C-alpha positions in Angstrom: 3.2 -18.2 21.7 2.4 -20.8 24.3 -1.4 -20.5 23.4 -0.9 -21.2 19.5 1.8 -24.3 20.7 -1.3 -25.5 23.0 -4.0 -25.3 20.0 -1.8 -26.9 18.1 -1.3 -29.7 19.8 -4.8 -30.3 20.8 -5.4 -30.1 17.2 -2.9 -33.0 16.7 -4.5 -35.0 19.0 -8.1 -34.5 17.8 -7.4 -35.0 14.2 -4.8 -38.2 15.1 -6.9 -40.3 17.3 -10.7 -40.5 17.6 -12.0 -38.2 20.6 -13.5 -40.4 23.5 -14.0 -38.3 26.6 -17.4 -36.2 26.9 -17.7 -32.6 26.6 -19.9 -30.3 28.4 -20.2 -27.1 27.4 -22.1 -24.5 29.7 -22.9 -27.7 31.9 -21.8 -31.1 33.1 -22.2 -33.4 30.0 -25.3 -35.9 30.5 -23.8 -39.6 30.5 -25.5 -40.6 27.5 -23.8 -37.8 25.6 -20.4 -37.5 23.7 -21.1 -33.6 23.1 -23.9 -31.5 26.0 -24.0 -28.0 25.3 -26.3 -25.7 27.9 -27.5 -22.1 27.1 -29.9 -19.8 27.4 -28.5 -17.1 25.5 -27.1 -18.9 22.3 -27.7 -21.5 20.1 -26.2 -23.9 17.6 -24.9 -22.6 14.5 -24.3 -25.5 11.9 -22.6 -25.2 8.2 -24.8 -22.9 6.4 -24.9 -23.3 2.4 -27.2 -23.0 -0.6 -28.9 -25.6 -2.1 -25.9 -25.8 -4.8 -23.7 -26.1 -2.3 -25.0 -28.9 -0.8 -25.5 -30.9 -3.7 -22.2 -30.3 -5.1 -20.9 -32.2 -1.8 -18.8 -35.3 -2.9 -19.9 -38.4 -1.1 -22.0 -37.1 2.0 -22.0 -39.3 5.0 -25.1 -40.3 6.5 -26.6 -37.9 9.3 -24.8 -35.1 7.6 -26.2 -31.9 8.8 -26.6 -28.4 7.2 -28.6 -25.3 6.8 -29.9 -24.9 3.1 -30.2 -21.4 3.1 -32.2 -21.4 -0.2 -35.1 -23.6 1.4 -34.6 -21.8 4.8 -34.6 -25.3 6.6 -32.3 -27.9 8.1 -31.3 -30.5 5.9 -29.5 -33.8 7.0 -28.1 -37.1 5.0 -29.9 -40.5 5.4 -27.7 -42.4 3.8 -29.8 -42.5 -0.1 -30.9 -38.7 -0.2 -31.3 -35.1 1.0 -34.3 -35.1 3.7 -35.5 -31.9 5.8 -35.7 -32.2 9.2 -39.3 -33.5 9.1 -38.4 -36.4 6.9 -39.8 -34.9 3.7 -37.4 -34.6 0.6 -35.7 -31.4 -0.2 -36.8 -31.5 -3.7 -40.0 -30.4 -3.7 -42.5 -32.3 -6.3 -45.8 -30.9 -8.0 -48.7 -30.8 -5.4 -46.3 -30.6 -2.4 -47.1 -27.1 -0.3 -43.7 -25.4 -0.7 -42.7 -21.7 0.0 -46.0 -20.2 0.5 -48.0 -22.3 -1.8 -48.5 -25.0 -4.1 -45.9 -26.4 -6.9 -48.0 -26.3 -10.0 -44.7 -27.1 -12.3 -40.8 -28.3 -12.0 -38.8 -26.6 -14.5 -37.5 -29.4 -17.0 -33.7 -29.3 -19.4 -34.5 -26.4 -22.1 -36.7 -24.2 -19.4 -35.9 -20.8 -19.0 -33.8 -20.8 -15.8 -33.5 -24.8 -15.4 -30.6 -25.5 -13.5 -29.3 -29.6 -13.5 -27.9 -28.9 -9.6 -30.9 -26.5 -8.0 -34.6 -27.5 -8.5 -37.0 -24.5 -9.7 -40.2 -24.2 -10.7 -43.5 -22.5 -10.4 -45.8 -22.2 -7.2 -49.6 -21.1 -7.3 -51.2 -19.0 -4.4 -53.1 -20.8 -2.1 -56.6 -19.4 -3.0 -57.1 -16.9 -5.7 -57.4 -13.3 -5.1 -60.8 -11.3 -5.9 -62.1 -11.4 -8.9 -61.4 -8.4 -11.3 -60.9 -7.3 -14.8 -57.2 -7.0 -17.2 -57.6 -3.7 -17.2 -55.8 -1.1 -19.2 -58.5 -1.9 -22.5 -57.3 0.4 -25.2 -53.4 0.5 -24.3 -50.6 -1.5 -25.7 -48.9 -2.6 -22.7 -45.3 -3.0 -24.8 -43.4 -6.3 -23.7 -46.5 -8.0 -21.8 -47.2 -9.9 -25.1 -44.8 -12.9 -24.2 -47.1 -16.3 -23.8 -43.8 -18.3 -22.9 -42.8 -20.2 -19.6 -41.0 -17.7 -17.4 -42.2 -14.8 -18.4 -44.9 -13.8 -16.4 -43.1 -11.8 -13.7 -42.1 -9.4 -16.5 -45.2 -9.1 -18.4 -46.7 -8.4 -14.9 -43.8 -5.9 -14.5 -44.6 -4.1 -18.0 -48.1 -3.6 -17.4 -47.6 -2.1 -13.7 -45.0 0.0 -15.8 -47.7 1.1 -18.2 -50.9 0.9 -16.8 -51.5 2.8 -13.2 -55.1 2.0 -13.3 -56.6 0.4 -9.9 -58.4 -2.5 -9.8 -56.1 -4.5 -12.5 -55.3 -8.5 -12.2 -51.5 -7.9 -12.6 -52.3 -5.3 -9.3 -54.4 -7.3 -7.5 -51.4 -10.1 -8.0 -48.3 -7.5 -7.3 -50.0 -6.6 -4.2 -50.8 -10.0 -2.6 -49.2 -11.7 0.1 -49.4 -14.4 1.9 -47.5 -16.9 4.2 -44.5 -14.7 4.3 -44.2 -14.1 0.6 -44.6 -10.9 -1.9 -43.1 -11.8 -4.9 -46.7 -12.8 -6.7 -47.1 -11.9 -10.2 -49.8 -12.8 -12.9 -48.9 -15.9 -15.1 -48.0 -15.8 -18.5 -50.2 -18.0 -20.7 -47.8 -20.9 -20.2 -47.3 -20.7 -16.9 -51.2 -20.7 -16.7 -51.1 -24.1 -19.0 -48.9 -25.1 -16.1 -51.7 -24.8 -13.6 -54.2 -25.9 -15.7 -52.4 -29.0 -16.2 -51.9 -29.1 -11.9 -55.6 -28.2 -11.3 -56.2 -31.3 -9.1 -53.6 -30.4 -6.5 -55.3 -26.7 -6.0 -58.3 -26.1 -3.9 -60.2 -23.5 -4.0 -60.1 -23.2 -8.4 -63.3 -22.3 -10.5 -62.5 -25.6 -13.1 -66.1 -24.2 -15.1 -64.5 -21.1 -16.5 -61.0 -19.2 -17.3 -58.4 -17.3 -15.5 -56.5 -14.0 -16.8 -52.6 -14.7 -17.8 -50.4 -11.6 -18.3 -50.1 -12.3 -21.7 -51.7 -9.6 -23.8 -53.5 -10.4 -27.3 -54.0 -6.3 -28.7 -55.3 -3.1 -27.5 -58.1 -4.8 -26.5 -58.0 -8.3 -25.4 -55.4 -10.2 -23.5 -55.2 -14.5 -23.0 -57.0 -16.4 -20.4 -57.1 -20.1 -20.4 -60.1 -21.7 -20.1 -59.8 -24.6 -16.6 -62.8 -26.7 -18.3 -60.9 -27.9 -21.2 -57.3 -26.0 -21.2 -58.5 -23.9 -23.9 -56.7 -20.5 -24.7 -59.2 -17.4 -25.6 -59.0 -13.9 -25.8 -61.5 -12.1 -24.1 -61.8 -8.0 -23.9 -59.7 -7.1 -20.9 -62.7 -5.5 -19.5 -64.4 -8.8 -18.8 -63.7 -9.8 -15.0 -62.6 -12.8 -14.7 -60.6 -15.3 -12.2 -56.7 -14.7 -11.1 -54.9 -17.2 -9.3 -50.8 -15.4 -8.9 -48.1 -17.8 -9.0 -44.7 -17.3 -7.9 -41.2 -18.5 -9.0 -38.6 -20.5 -6.9 
């Protein structure tokens, strides 16, 4: 009872009057610090929240600090917008290094997966994976014929589930691991078109030839995009082609 009364009394003091005394936890507070914490076994744990939860904070105070569990980064509010600790914007733009690669597209209203509160988009791997065939020639891959944005991951999964041949473009992307991320996939034709539009931000692209998409045309051919001019073409699946994995965020 006495302990509960003391806690309540302290809370009344703290919330009713500005705290003026210095506080030292594990140390004598430095003369310039209101709060000084010293430990070699424990750290400071700020509020943790998703990007959507952070964006839902009404009129955040300048200097407000949180851990963004969506981007896995510390964020602060600078009075005009949320920033990462290094001062970079928390919402990425096309061409930014972000979550394992380079941002090639930011979802817009009407795109599958678009959110008005959380930024989503596509990231290209920093480099191509080894030149290989689309594979599975002579086989129809049910469910792998989608051409549109947002379907490359599904196309890739359908290819892997139907055709277990070694050395296919889909398998190369699925096995790709870089910068700690392993959820790469072969882009759909529509996603590959977004990569074409962002090609000036990507290093190592062979812009004079075509890249495989995960979109199947028929049992013999699959869609590719010629990065010379963005033309959609349908090479034979046994042809070797360039591959640039992507991932979604």
